[in-house]
N, CA, C and O atoms as a MOPAC input file, in Angstrom:
PM7 MOZYME 1SCF
protein

 N    -86.93900 1    43.10100 1    45.38400 1
 C    -88.14400 1    43.76800 1    44.98800 1
 C    -88.25500 1    44.51400 1    44.80900 1
 O    -88.36700 1    45.20800 1    45.82000 1
 N    -88.36600 1    45.30200 1    43.45300 1
 C    -88.23000 1    46.77500 1    43.09600 1
 C    -89.25800 1    47.85400 1    43.25800 1
 O    -90.14700 1    47.15000 1    43.73800 1
 N    -89.80000 1    49.10900 1    43.20100 1
 C    -90.50900 1    50.05400 1    42.90400 1
 C    -90.64800 1    50.66600 1    41.85300 1
 O    -90.94600 1    51.85800 1    41.77000 1
 N    -90.37800 1    49.65100 1    40.62600 1
 C    -90.98100 1    50.17800 1    39.88900 1
 C    -92.64500 1    49.81400 1    38.69700 1
 O    -93.08100 1    50.23000 1    37.62400 1
 N    -93.10400 1    48.69200 1    39.89000 1
 C    -94.41200 1    48.03000 1    39.81000 1
 C    -94.23300 1    47.12900 1    39.06300 1
 O    -95.09200 1    47.06600 1    38.18400 1
 N    -93.09100 1    46.00600 1    39.00500 1
 C    -93.20700 1    45.01800 1    38.42200 1
 C    -93.30800 1    44.09600 1    39.32900 1
 O    -92.77000 1    43.92300 1    40.42300 1
 N    -94.55500 1    43.17400 1    38.33500 1
 C    -95.33700 1    42.12800 1    38.58200 1
 C    -94.79400 1    40.81200 1    38.81100 1
 O    -95.33800 1    39.88800 1    39.41700 1
 N    -93.39100 1    40.83300 1    38.12600 1
 C    -93.16300 1    39.06700 1    37.86900 1
 C    -91.82900 1    39.05200 1    38.77500 1
 O    -90.91600 1    39.87400 1    38.85200 1
 N    -92.03200 1    37.89700 1    39.39200 1
 C    -91.28000 1    37.49500 1    40.07700 1
 C    -91.69900 1    37.37300 1    41.18200 1
 O    -92.82000 1    36.86500 1    41.15900 1
 N    -91.27900 1    37.63100 1    42.34500 1
 C    -91.85900 1    36.67100 1    43.61200 1
 C    -93.02000 1    37.60100 1    43.86400 1
 O    -93.67500 1    37.07600 1    44.76500 1
 N    -93.66400 1    38.89200 1    43.44200 1
 C    -94.70600 1    39.88500 1    43.76200 1
 C    -95.43800 1    38.98000 1    43.16800 1
 O    -95.97800 1    38.17100 1    43.92200 1
 N    -95.66200 1    38.84600 1    41.80700 1
 C    -96.51500 1    38.45200 1    41.41400 1
 C    -96.90800 1    36.59400 1    41.86500 1
 O    -97.98100 1    36.00100 1    41.76000 1
 N    -95.56200 1    36.09100 1    42.37000 1
 C    -95.88200 1    34.67300 1    42.84000 1
 C    -96.77500 1    34.55800 1    43.87900 1
 O    -97.80500 1    33.88300 1    43.89200 1
 N    -96.19800 1    35.44700 1    44.99300 1
 C    -96.95100 1    36.12800 1    45.95400 1
 C    -98.54200 1    36.12600 1    45.97100 1
 O    -99.22500 1    35.38500 1    46.67900 1
 N    -99.07000 1    37.17000 1    44.98600 1
 C   -100.61000 1    37.29300 1    44.59900 1
 C   -101.23500 1    35.87800 1    44.51100 1
 O   -102.04100 1    35.28600 1    45.22900 1
 N   -100.23600 1    35.37400 1    42.78900 1
 C   -100.83300 1    34.51800 1    42.63100 1
 C   -101.54600 1    33.33700 1    43.67600 1
 O   -102.52600 1    32.63300 1    43.43500 1
 N   -100.48800 1    33.38700 1    45.23000 1
 C   -101.00400 1    32.15700 1    46.11600 1
 C   -101.86900 1    32.48600 1    46.57600 1
 O   -102.84900 1    31.74200 1    46.58500 1
 N   -101.92300 1    33.87000 1    47.23000 1
 C   -102.81600 1    34.64100 1    47.62800 1
 C   -104.51100 1    34.55800 1    47.40100 1
 O   -105.37200 1    34.10000 1    48.15100 1
 N   -104.59800 1    35.03700 1    46.38200 1
 C   -105.74300 1    34.90700 1    45.40500 1
 C   -106.48600 1    33.44500 1    45.33700 1
 O   -107.69000 1    33.19100 1    45.29200 1
 N   -105.31900 1    32.55300 1    45.34400 1
 C   -105.17000 1    31.11600 1    44.87800 1
 C   -106.56700 1    30.24100 1    46.19600 1
 O   -107.68000 1    29.75400 1    45.99600 1
 N   -105.69600 1    30.43000 1    47.49000 1
 C   -105.63400 1    30.41600 1    48.57500 1
 C   -107.08900 1    30.34300 1    49.08800 1
 O   -107.69900 1    29.38800 1    49.57000 1
 N   -107.49200 1    31.66200 1    48.84300 1
 C   -108.64600 1    32.74100 1    49.07300 1
 C   -109.74500 1    32.16000 1    48.02700 1
 O   -110.91500 1    32.49200 1    48.22100 1
 N   -109.46800 1    31.39000 1    47.03000 1
 C   -110.28400 1    30.92000 1    46.02800 1
 C   -110.95900 1    29.76100 1    46.43000 1
 O   -112.16800 1    29.66100 1    46.63700 1
 N   -110.04700 1    28.83600 1    46.53500 1
 C   -110.21800 1    27.32200 1    47.68000 1
 C   -111.20100 1    27.37800 1    48.79200 1
 O   -112.17300 1    26.63300 1    48.91500 1
 N   -110.78400 1    28.49900 1    49.71900 1
 C   -111.34800 1    29.10600 1    50.43700 1
 C   -113.02400 1    29.18400 1    50.45000 1
 O   -113.99000 1    28.80500 1    51.11300 1
 N   -112.70200 1    29.89900 1    49.31700 1
 C   -114.29500 1    30.40600 1    49.10500 1
 C   -115.29900 1    29.01900 1    48.45000 1
 O   -116.51200 1    28.82100 1    48.52700 1
 N   -114.30200 1    28.29300 1    47.86600 1
 C   -115.23900 1    27.67900 1    47.01300 1
 C   -115.94600 1    26.10100 1    47.72200 1
 O   -116.77300 1    25.32200 1    47.24900 1
 N   -115.08600 1    26.09200 1    49.21100 1
 C   -114.90300 1    25.05800 1    50.24100 1
 C   -116.07900 1    26.10600 1    50.94000 1
 O   -117.02000 1    25.35300 1    51.19200 1
 N   -116.36700 1    27.16900 1    51.26700 1
 C   -117.12700 1    27.87100 1    52.01200 1
 C   -118.57000 1    27.53000 1    51.41500 1
 O   -119.55400 1    27.19300 1    52.07200 1
 N   -118.50900 1    27.64500 1    50.42000 1
 C   -119.61200 1    28.18500 1    49.80700 1
 C   -120.54500 1    26.63500 1    49.39000 1
 O   -121.73600 1    26.45800 1    49.64500 1
 N   -119.93900 1    25.98600 1    48.93600 1
 C   -120.37200 1    24.44400 1    48.70900 1
 C   -120.67900 1    23.95300 1    50.00500 1
 O   -121.74300 1    23.33800 1    49.94700 1
 N   -120.14100 1    23.96200 1    51.28900 1
 C   -120.31300 1    23.63800 1    52.23700 1
 C   -121.87400 1    24.18900 1    53.20500 1
 O   -122.88300 1    23.56400 1    53.53300 1
 N   -121.51700 1    25.37600 1    53.38200 1
 C   -122.86500 1    25.93600 1    53.63900 1
 C   -124.05200 1    26.13900 1    52.58000 1
 O   -125.17600 1    26.49200 1    52.93600 1
 N   -123.68500 1    25.87200 1    51.17900 1
 C   -124.96000 1    25.82100 1    50.58700 1
 C   -125.31200 1    24.66000 1    50.72500 1
 O   -126.50100 1    24.57900 1    51.03400 1
 N   -124.67200 1    23.48000 1    50.61000 1
 C   -124.92900 1    21.98600 1    50.81100 1
 C   -126.30800 1    22.07200 1    51.74900 1
 O   -127.48800 1    21.91100 1    51.43800 1
 N   -125.47400 1    22.49300 1    53.43000 1
 C   -126.12200 1    22.48300 1    53.94300 1
 C   -127.37800 1    22.87900 1    54.28600 1
 O   -128.00200 1    22.16200 1    55.06800 1
 N   -127.90100 1    23.92000 1    53.84300 1
 C   -129.00800 1    24.76100 1    53.45900 1
 C   -129.97400 1    23.96500 1    53.00700 1
 O   -131.04500 1    23.62500 1    53.50900 1
 N   -129.01500 1    23.49500 1    51.12400 1
 C   -130.46500 1    22.61900 1    50.94100 1
 C   -130.79500 1    21.36600 1    51.69300 1
 O   -131.98800 1    21.09700 1    51.83300 1
 N   -129.84900 1    20.53400 1    52.21700 1
 C   -129.67000 1    19.72900 1    52.88500 1
 C   -130.92700 1    19.77600 1    54.36700 1
 O   -131.36800 1    18.79000 1    54.95800 1
 N   -131.13800 1    20.73300 1    54.54800 1
 C   -132.23200 1    21.53000 1    55.28400 1
 C   -133.68500 1    21.04100 1    54.90400 1
 O   -134.44200 1    20.24100 1    55.45300 1
 N   -133.81400 1    21.90600 1    53.62300 1
 C   -134.86400 1    22.14300 1    53.30000 1
 C   -135.16400 1    20.50700 1    52.50200 1
 O   -136.19300 1    19.88400 1    52.76100 1
 N   -134.15700 1    19.99300 1    51.57400 1
 C   -135.06700 1    18.94800 1    51.44300 1
 C   -134.82500 1    17.61500 1    52.02800 1
 O   -135.30900 1    16.55200 1    51.64000 1
 N   -133.98600 1    17.81700 1    53.04900 1
 C   -134.09100 1    16.64700 1    54.55700 1
 C   -133.23600 1    15.37500 1    54.01200 1
 O   -133.42000 1    14.19900 1    54.32600 1
 N   -132.22800 1    15.90900 1    53.09400 1
 C   -131.66500 1    14.73800 1    52.84400 1
 C   -130.40200 1    14.67400 1    53.66000 1
 O   -130.07300 1    13.48900 1    53.61200 1
 N   -129.40500 1    15.42400 1    54.48400 1
 C   -128.60300 1    14.81000 1    55.21500 1
 C   -127.68900 1    13.75600 1    55.21600 1
 O   -128.27800 1    12.73500 1    55.56900 1
 N   -126.79500 1    13.60000 1    55.03500 1
 C   -125.10200 1    14.64800 1    54.55700 1
 C   -124.76300 1    15.02200 1    53.20700 1
 O   -123.84900 1    15.77800 1    52.87800 1
 N   -125.67600 1    14.35600 1    52.36600 1
 C   -125.96100 1    14.06900 1    51.27200 1
 C   -125.30700 1    15.22200 1    50.04600 1
 O   -124.30700 1    15.26100 1    49.32900 1
 N   -126.79900 1    16.30100 1    50.35300 1
 C   -126.22500 1    17.68200 1    49.29700 1
 C   -124.63700 1    18.58200 1    49.76300 1
 O   -123.79100 1    19.06900 1    49.01200 1
 N   -124.68300 1    18.54600 1    51.17900 1
 C   -123.44900 1    18.67600 1    51.84100 1
 C   -122.27500 1    18.02400 1    51.32100 1
 O   -121.25300 1    18.69700 1    51.18800 1
 N   -122.28100 1    17.08500 1    51.08200 1
 C   -121.27600 1    16.82100 1    50.54200 1
 C   -121.06100 1    16.80400 1    48.88200 1
 O   -119.95600 1    16.76200 1    48.34200 1
 N   -121.85000 1    16.83000 1    48.45600 1
 C   -122.00300 1    17.66000 1    46.56100 1
 C   -121.26300 1    18.73000 1    46.96900 1
 O   -120.05300 1    18.80200 1    46.75500 1
 N   -121.87900 1    19.55200 1    47.52800 1
 C   -121.40700 1    20.99500 1    47.83000 1
 C   -120.11500 1    21.24300 1    48.15800 1
 O   -119.52100 1    22.28200 1    47.87300 1
 N   -119.56100 1    20.11300 1    48.88400 1
 C   -118.19700 1    20.37700 1    49.22800 1
 C   -117.23400 1    19.96800 1    47.86500 1
 O   -116.26500 1    20.48100 1    47.30500 1
 N   -118.05000 1    18.77600 1    47.67000 1
 C   -117.12100 1    18.30400 1    46.42700 1
 C   -117.48700 1    19.49100 1    44.77500 1
 O   -116.79200 1    19.02300 1    43.87400 1
 N   -118.10500 1    20.44100 1    44.36700 1
 C   -118.55800 1    20.80500 1    43.86400 1
 C   -117.56000 1    22.24700 1    43.94300 1
 O   -117.02700 1    22.87500 1    43.02800 1
 N   -117.55300 1    22.46200 1    45.33900 1
 C   -116.69200 1    23.73800 1    45.67100 1
 C   -115.56400 1    23.11500 1    45.58900 1
 O   -114.83200 1    23.94500 1    46.12800 1
 N   -114.81800 1    22.14900 1    45.26800 1
 C   -113.17800 1    21.74200 1    45.34500 1
 C   -112.93100 1    22.24600 1    44.03400 1
 O   -112.19900 1    23.22400 1    43.87900 1
 N   -113.64400 1    21.48500 1    42.78800 1
 C   -113.83800 1    21.54700 1    41.70700 1
 C   -114.28800 1    22.72500 1    41.27800 1
 O   -114.62900 1    22.83300 1    40.10000 1
 N   -114.36400 1    23.75400 1    42.11000 1
 C   -114.56800 1    25.36400 1    40.95500 1
 C   -113.48900 1    25.76000 1    41.69400 1
 O   -113.15800 1    26.82600 1    41.17600 1
 N   -112.78200 1    25.54100 1    42.55600 1
 C   -112.04000 1    26.16800 1    43.36900 1
 C   -110.35700 1    25.71000 1    42.57100 1
 O   -109.38500 1    26.44800 1    42.41200 1
 N   -110.50800 1    24.34100 1    42.21800 1
 C   -109.16500 1    24.12300 1    41.63400 1
 C   -109.49300 1    24.70600 1    39.93500 1
 O   -108.80500 1    25.61900 1    39.47800 1
 N   -110.22700 1    24.28100 1    39.39200 1
 C   -110.63800 1    25.16800 1    38.54000 1
 C   -109.86400 1    26.33800 1    38.47800 1
 O   -108.78800 1    26.41900 1    37.88500 1
 N   -110.54300 1    27.44800 1    39.23200 1
 C   -109.89100 1    28.94800 1    39.12200 1
 C   -108.62400 1    29.33300 1    39.21400 1
 O   -108.02000 1    30.19100 1    38.57100 1
 N   -108.11400 1    28.31000 1    40.45000 1
 C   -106.51400 1    27.90600 1    40.53900 1
 C   -106.07200 1    27.44200 1    39.38400 1
 O   -104.90600 1    27.74600 1    39.13400 1
 N   -106.54000 1    26.90800 1    38.72600 1
 C   -105.86100 1    26.55100 1    37.51400 1
 C   -105.27800 1    26.89700 1    36.18500 1
 O   -104.23800 1    26.78100 1    35.53500 1
 N   -106.65200 1    27.44700 1    36.11100 1
 C   -106.82800 1    28.62900 1    35.16700 1
 C   -105.99100 1    30.17000 1    35.23200 1
 O   -105.41800 1    30.74200 1    34.30500 1
 N   -106.15100 1    30.63200 1    36.74500 1
 C   -104.82300 1    31.55700 1    37.13400 1
 C   -103.62100 1    31.42700 1    36.83400 1
 O   -102.81700 1    32.19600 1    36.30600 1
 N   -103.51200 1    29.90000 1    37.38400 1
 C   -101.93700 1    29.51700 1    37.30300 1
 C   -101.58100 1    29.05200 1    35.92500 1
 O   -100.49700 1    28.47400 1    35.98900 1
 N   -101.99900 1    29.06800 1    34.85100 1
 C   -101.58900 1    28.90400 1    33.23600 1
 C   -101.81200 1    30.34600 1    32.90900 1
 O   -101.07500 1    30.99500 1    32.16700 1
 N   -102.99300 1    30.85400 1    33.57800 1
 C   -102.59900 1    32.29700 1    32.72900 1
 C   -101.97900 1    32.99000 1    33.08500 1
 O   -101.60800 1    33.78800 1    32.22500 1
 N   -101.41600 1    33.22100 1    34.52600 1
 C   -100.10100 1    34.05100 1    35.03600 1
 C    -98.64300 1    33.50900 1    34.27100 1
 O    -97.62400 1    34.15500 1    34.02500 1
 N    -99.08900 1    31.50000 1    33.89300 1
 C    -97.36600 1    31.44100 1    33.32600 1
 C    -97.24400 1    31.81600 1    31.69700 1
 O    -96.20800 1    31.68100 1    31.04600 1
 N    -98.56500 1    32.33300 1    31.15400 1
 C    -98.39700 1    32.79300 1    29.87400 1
 C    -98.66800 1    34.23300 1    29.46100 1
 O    -98.79500 1    34.67000 1    28.31700 1
 N    -98.72900 1    34.87100 1    30.60200 1
 C    -98.93300 1    36.28100 1    30.28300 1
 C    -96.98600 1    36.84600 1    30.01100 1
 O    -96.03500 1    36.60600 1    30.75400 1
 N    -96.99700 1    37.48600 1    28.92100 1
 C    -95.70100 1    38.16400 1    28.75100 1
 C    -95.13500 1    39.02400 1    29.96500 1
 O    -95.84500 1    39.70000 1    30.71000 1
 N    -93.66100 1    38.89100 1    30.06200 1
 C    -93.06000 1    39.94500 1    31.33300 1
 C    -92.97400 1    41.01000 1    30.69600 1
 O    -92.95100 1    40.93600 1    29.46700 1
 N    -92.87900 1    42.71900 1    31.55800 1
 C    -93.00600 1    43.29100 1    31.16400 1
 C    -91.62700 1    43.99600 1    30.14800 1
 O    -91.65100 1    45.00700 1    29.44600 1
 N    -90.86500 1    43.34500 1    30.31800 1
 C    -89.42800 1    43.37800 1    29.22100 1
 C    -89.73000 1    43.05200 1    28.31000 1
 O    -89.78400 1    44.05700 1    27.60200 1
 N    -90.05600 1    42.05200 1    27.65300 1
 C    -91.10600 1    41.06000 1    26.85100 1
 C    -91.76600 1    41.99400 1    25.77800 1
 O    -91.80800 1    41.92300 1    24.55000 1
 N    -92.30700 1    42.97100 1    26.75700 1
 C    -93.62400 1    43.94400 1    25.91900 1
 C    -92.85200 1    44.41800 1    24.78500 1
 O    -91.70700 1    44.81200 1    25.00400 1
 N    -93.37300 1    44.43800 1    23.45200 1
 C    -92.49700 1    45.00800 1    22.29200 1
 C    -93.91800 1    46.62200 1    22.49300 1
 O    -95.04200 1    46.73400 1    22.98400 1
 N    -92.82800 1    47.63300 1    21.69700 1
 C    -93.99000 1    48.90800 1    21.69300 1
 C    -94.37800 1    48.99500 1    20.49100 1
 O    -93.56000 1    49.41600 1    19.67300 1
 N    -96.00300 1    48.55000 1    19.94900 1
 C    -96.84200 1    48.41600 1    19.07600 1
 C    -97.42800 1    49.88700 1    18.85500 1
 O    -97.87100 1    50.21000 1    17.75300 1
 N    -97.42000 1    50.55000 1    19.67500 1
 C    -97.59600 1    52.03700 1    19.08600 1
 C    -97.51300 1    52.62700 1    17.91000 1
 O    -98.30600 1    53.41900 1    17.40100 1
 N    -96.06600 1    52.01800 1    17.31200 1
 C    -95.45900 1    52.97100 1    16.24200 1
 C    -95.79800 1    51.49400 1    15.28700 1
 O    -95.75600 1    50.37800 1    15.80600 1
 N    -96.19400 1    51.76700 1    13.55600 1
 C    -96.66500 1    51.04300 1    12.63700 1
 C    -96.08300 1    50.91500 1    11.69100 1
 O    -96.36400 1    51.59000 1    10.70100 1
 N    -95.04600 1    49.97500 1    11.68500 1
 C    -94.03200 1    49.76800 1    10.74000 1
 C    -94.18800 1    49.97000 1     8.79900 1
 O    -93.30100 1    49.94200 1     7.94600 1
 N    -95.39500 1    50.12700 1     8.68600 1
 C    -95.84800 1    49.97100 1     7.59400 1
 C    -96.23100 1    51.79800 1     6.92700 1
 O    -96.63300 1    52.15000 1     5.81800 1
 N    -95.99000 1    52.36900 1     7.79500 1
 C    -96.90600 1    53.33900 1     7.92200 1
 C    -95.61500 1    54.64300 1     7.88700 1
 O    -96.10800 1    55.76400 1     7.76000 1
 N    -94.32400 1    54.62200 1     7.96700 1
 C    -93.52900 1    55.65400 1     7.87400 1
 C    -93.69400 1    56.31500 1     6.51400 1
 O    -94.14200 1    55.92900 1     5.43500 1
 N    -93.22500 1    57.32700 1     6.91100 1
 C    -92.82900 1    58.56200 1     5.93300 1
 C    -90.92200 1    58.49400 1     5.52000 1
 O    -90.08300 1    58.04200 1     6.29800 1
 N    -90.66500 1    58.98100 1     4.33300 1
 C    -90.05500 1    59.38300 1     3.87400 1
 C    -88.92800 1    60.94600 1     4.28200 1
 O    -89.68600 1    61.85400 1     3.94000 1
 N    -88.15700 1    61.35300 1     4.58400 1
 C    -87.55100 1    62.45000 1     5.28400 1
 C    -88.35900 1    63.73200 1     4.60000 1
 O    -88.62700 1    64.82500 1     5.10000 1
 N    -88.77200 1    62.99000 1     2.73400 1
 C    -89.81400 1    64.87900 1     2.57500 1
 C    -91.32400 1    64.85100 1     3.73700 1
 O    -92.03600 1    65.85300 1     3.66500 1
 N    -91.62700 1    64.07200 1     4.44300 1
 C    -92.51900 1    64.20900 1     4.70700 1
 C    -93.94200 1    63.31500 1     4.12500 1
 O    -95.04900 1    63.20900 1     4.65200 1
 N    -93.44100 1    62.76600 1     2.89300 1
 C    -94.65600 1    61.97600 1     2.03100 1
 C    -94.46300 1    60.37100 1     2.46000 1
 O    -93.41400 1    59.74300 1     2.60800 1
 N    -95.57500 1    60.01700 1     2.57700 1
 C    -95.51600 1    58.20900 1     2.70800 1
 C    -94.74800 1    57.49500 1     1.65300 1
 O    -94.76500 1    57.74200 1     0.44700 1
 N    -94.33000 1    56.92700 1     2.03600 1
 C    -93.44800 1    55.80400 1     1.53100 1
 C    -94.30400 1    54.64000 1     0.96100 1
 O    -94.84300 1    53.78600 1     1.66500 1
 N    -94.37800 1    54.71100 1    -0.55600 1
 C    -95.77100 1    53.80700 1    -1.32700 1
 C    -94.95900 1    52.76800 1    -2.06000 1
 O    -95.37100 1    51.92200 1    -2.85400 1
 N    -93.72200 1    52.99000 1    -1.64400 1
 C    -92.77700 1    51.27700 1    -2.22800 1
 C    -91.63600 1    51.52400 1    -2.33200 1
 O    -90.84400 1    50.64700 1    -2.67600 1

């Protein structure tokens, strides 16, 4: 681990793994308890609970896949280029813009 704030490598993978696990648990939690609540209102136990769990799992894996694909497509800090300079606006040594 480096102290320079570099989030590539192990730190980045741990962050993705931790947030992914919490996302899956949150989806299961919300699906289960939301389904139970709807089952209590509609009297359809256990069907809406099962639907809620399945929707929670699908939503959790969808977010997990989006996070993993997003993390793999982000450029690493050493691959980023300085875009603050515009090569087309160079000036010659006289202080005038280069027009040709």
